[in-house]
C-alpha positions in Angstrom: -132.5 -40.3 -84.7 -133.6 -38.4 -87.8 -136.6 -37.8 -89.9 -134.8 -37.3 -93.2 -131.7 -35.6 -94.5 -129.4 -36.5 -91.6 -130.4 -40.1 -91.8 -129.5 -40.3 -95.5 -126.3 -38.4 -95.1 -125.1 -40.6 -92.3 -126.0 -43.8 -94.0 -124.3 -42.7 -97.3 -121.1 -41.6 -95.4 -121.1 -44.7 -93.3 -121.4 -46.9 -96.4 -118.5 -45.1 -98.0 -116.3 -45.5 -94.9 -117.3 -49.1 -94.1 -119.0 -48.1 -90.9 -122.3 -49.5 -89.8 -125.0 -46.9 -89.2 -128.2 -47.3 -87.2 -130.9 -44.7 -87.7 -134.0 -44.4 -85.6 -137.0 -42.8 -87.3 -140.4 -41.8 -85.9 -143.3 -44.1 -87.0 -144.9 -41.4 -89.2 -141.8 -40.9 -91.4 -142.6 -40.9 -95.1 -141.7 -44.1 -96.9 -139.4 -42.4 -99.4 -137.1 -41.3 -96.5 -137.0 -44.8 -95.1 -136.4 -46.5 -98.4 -133.6 -44.1 -99.4 -131.8 -44.4 -96.1 -131.9 -48.2 -96.5 -130.6 -47.9 -100.1 -127.7 -45.8 -98.8 -126.8 -48.7 -96.4 -128.4 -47.6 -93.1 -130.1 -49.9 -90.6 -133.5 -48.3 -90.0 -135.5 -48.7 -86.7 -139.0 -47.2 -86.7 -139.6 -46.3 -83.0 -141.6 -43.5 -81.3 -144.4 -41.2 -82.4 -141.9 -38.2 -82.6 -138.2 -37.4 -82.4 -138.3 -37.3 -78.6 -139.4 -40.9 -78.3 -137.0 -41.9 -81.1 -134.2 -40.3 -79.1 -135.2 -42.4 -76.1 -134.7 -45.5 -78.2 -131.3 -44.2 -79.5 -130.3 -43.9 -75.8 -131.3 -47.5 -75.3 -129.2 -48.7 -78.2 -126.2 -46.7 -77.0 -126.5 -48.2 -73.5 -126.9 -51.7 -74.8 -124.3 -51.7 -77.6 -122.0 -48.8 -76.9 -122.8 -47.0 -80.1 -121.4 -43.5 -80.9 -124.2 -41.0 -81.3 -124.1 -38.6 -84.3 -126.8 -36.1 -83.4 -128.7 -34.4 -86.3 -128.4 -30.9 -84.9 -127.0 -30.8 -81.3 -123.4 -31.4 -82.5 -120.8 -28.8 -83.3 -119.3 -30.7 -86.3 -122.8 -31.2 -87.8 -123.5 -27.5 -87.4 -120.2 -26.7 -89.2 -121.1 -29.0 -92.0 -124.6 -27.5 -92.4 -123.2 -24.0 -92.5 -121.4 -24.8 -95.7 -124.7 -24.5 -97.5 -124.6 -20.8 -97.0 -120.9 -20.6 -98.0 -121.9 -22.1 -101.3 -124.7 -19.6 -101.7 -122.2 -16.7 -101.0 -120.0 -18.0 -103.8 -122.8 -17.5 -106.3 -124.6 -14.3 -105.1 -124.0 -10.8 -103.9 -125.0 -9.9 -100.4 -128.6 -10.7 -99.5 -131.0 -8.6 -97.6 -132.6 -11.6 -95.9 -131.7 -15.3 -95.7 -134.7 -17.6 -94.8 -133.7 -20.8 -93.0 -136.0 -23.7 -92.1 -135.7 -24.5 -88.3 -136.2 -27.9 -86.7 -133.5 -28.6 -84.1 -131.6 -25.4 -85.1 -128.4 -26.9 -86.6 -128.8 -25.5 -90.1 -129.8 -22.1 -88.7 -126.8 -22.1 -86.3 -124.4 -23.0 -89.1 -125.7 -20.3 -91.4 -125.8 -17.7 -88.6 -122.1 -18.3 -87.8 -121.1 -17.9 -91.5 -123.3 -14.8 -91.8 -121.7 -13.3 -88.6 -118.3 -13.8 -90.1 -118.8 -12.9 -93.7 -122.0 -11.1 -94.4 -123.2 -9.1 -91.4 -125.6 -6.9 -93.3 -127.8 -9.9 -94.2 -130.6 -10.5 -91.8 -131.1 -14.2 -90.9 -134.7 -15.3 -90.3 -135.6 -18.7 -88.9 -138.8 -20.3 -90.3 -140.9 -22.8 -88.4 -144.1 -24.6 -88.8 -147.0 -23.1 -86.8 -147.4 -26.5 -85.2 -143.8 -26.5 -83.8 -142.8 -23.0 -82.8 -140.0 -24.1 -80.5 -137.5 -21.4 -81.5 -140.3 -18.8 -81.8 -141.2 -19.5 -78.1 -137.5 -18.9 -77.0 -137.0 -15.9 -79.2 -140.2 -14.1 -78.2 -140.6 -15.5 -74.7 -143.8 -17.3 -75.6 -145.3 -20.6 -74.5 -147.1 -21.8 -77.6 -147.9 -25.5 -77.9 -145.6 -27.7 -80.0 -147.6 -30.6 -81.3 -149.8 -31.9 -84.1 -149.4 -33.3 -87.6 -147.7 -31.1 -90.2 -146.6 -31.6 -93.8 -143.3 -30.2 -92.6 -142.6 -33.3 -90.5 -138.8 -32.9 -91.1 -138.8 -29.9 -88.8 -141.4 -31.1 -86.4 -139.1 -30.7 -83.4 -140.4 -29.7 -79.9 -137.1 -28.4 -78.5 -134.2 -26.6 -80.1 -130.8 -28.1 -79.4 -128.8 -26.5 -76.6 -125.6 -26.2 -78.8 -127.3 -24.5 -81.8 -129.4 -22.3 -79.5 -126.2 -20.9 -78.0 -125.1 -19.7 -81.4 -128.5 -18.6 -82.7 -129.9 -16.3 -80.0 -127.8 -13.2 -80.7 -127.1 -13.8 -84.4 -130.5 -13.9 -86.0 -133.0 -11.1 -86.8 -136.3 -12.8 -86.2 -138.4 -16.0 -86.3 -141.5 -16.5 -88.5 -144.0 -19.4 -88.3 -146.0 -20.5 -91.3 -149.2 -22.5 -91.9 -149.5 -25.9 -93.6 -151.7 -24.2 -96.3 -148.8 -21.9 -97.3 -146.3 -24.7 -97.2 -148.6 -26.8 -99.5 -148.8 -23.7 -101.8 -145.0 -23.4 -101.8 -144.5 -27.1 -102.7 -146.9 -26.7 -105.6 -145.3 -23.4 -106.8 -141.8 -24.9 -106.7 -142.9 -28.0 -108.6 -145.0 -26.2 -111.3 -142.9 -23.1 -111.8 -139.3 -24.0 -110.9 -139.7 -27.8 -111.7 -138.1 -28.5 -108.3 -139.4 -31.2 -105.9 -139.2 -29.9 -102.3 -140.5 -31.5 -99.1 -142.6 -29.6 -96.6 -139.7 -28.8 -94.3 -137.7 -27.4 -97.3 -140.6 -25.2 -98.6 -141.2 -23.1 -95.4 -139.0 -20.3 -96.6 -141.1 -19.7 -99.7 -144.2 -20.0 -97.5 -142.9 -17.2 -95.3 -142.6 -15.0 -98.4 -146.2 -15.9 -99.4 -147.4 -14.9 -95.9 -145.3 -11.7 -95.6 -145.2 -10.2 -99.1 -144.9 -6.6 -98.0 -141.9 -7.3 -95.8 -139.9 -9.0 -98.6 -141.1 -6.9 -101.6 -138.1 -5.5 -103.6 -135.6 -7.2 -101.4 -132.8 -9.7 -102.2 -134.0 -12.8 -100.4 -132.2 -16.1 -100.1 -134.3 -19.2 -99.5 -132.8 -22.6 -98.5 -134.7 -25.5 -99.9 -133.3 -28.1 -97.5 -134.8 -31.4 -98.7 -136.7 -33.2 -101.4 -137.9 -36.2 -99.4 -141.6 -36.3 -100.2 -143.7 -39.3 -101.1 -145.1 -39.3 -104.6 -148.7 -39.8 -103.4 -148.4 -36.7 -101.1 -147.0 -34.4 -103.8 -149.7 -35.6 -106.3 -152.5 -34.8 -103.8 -150.9 -31.4 -103.1 -150.8 -30.6 -106.9 -154.4 -31.8 -107.3 -155.6 -29.6 -104.4 -153.6 -26.7 -105.9 -155.4 -27.2 -109.3 -158.8 -27.2 -107.5 -157.9 -23.9 -105.7 
């Protein structure tokens, strides 16, 4: 099951290797993600109102057809692959003060934290979540905040961190920050208008964290991972219009 990047990566790789891929997406998944996954050769099933319900349908397909599951974040090989993003960053930059990593199921954060622990221990890793889905925030700060609601960062709208990434994350990151949809929208607009880069809500949460915590990050070397550009044209156009009004 996947709401975006994992689906497309799996479909693309499967197509190259001649392997059938079946991807279950929640019903509210943006059309651009569905279309691109199909273009890459994936068989898409729209089932469930969230990733938990989509996962239940994945289990049904596995039981019925004997499929092999490639989990989007609770998988050690996927975590290794996601960590290579930070390896590429370290090839291009000197040591950072902070690295801001979007958090859904925790695979990307786990991969980056492993690389950081091995190669760049002075950098503080911070996980960034939507205020609507503070799953890691709850674990890290022993809170019990509600995980639900509609967010523009639907790619990281995950109610529960994976057990495998969680085991790597808990003692290797500095903190967790949650951000509002208003700040995420502002980030998407800033990236589009200033950097000429199209970023989806889940990928823009790092910049949103800087917007909401400017004193903390002032005069620091900050790395921000923009992990996805899967955003419908009608959504980005409405965001840009609202930004112009503001």
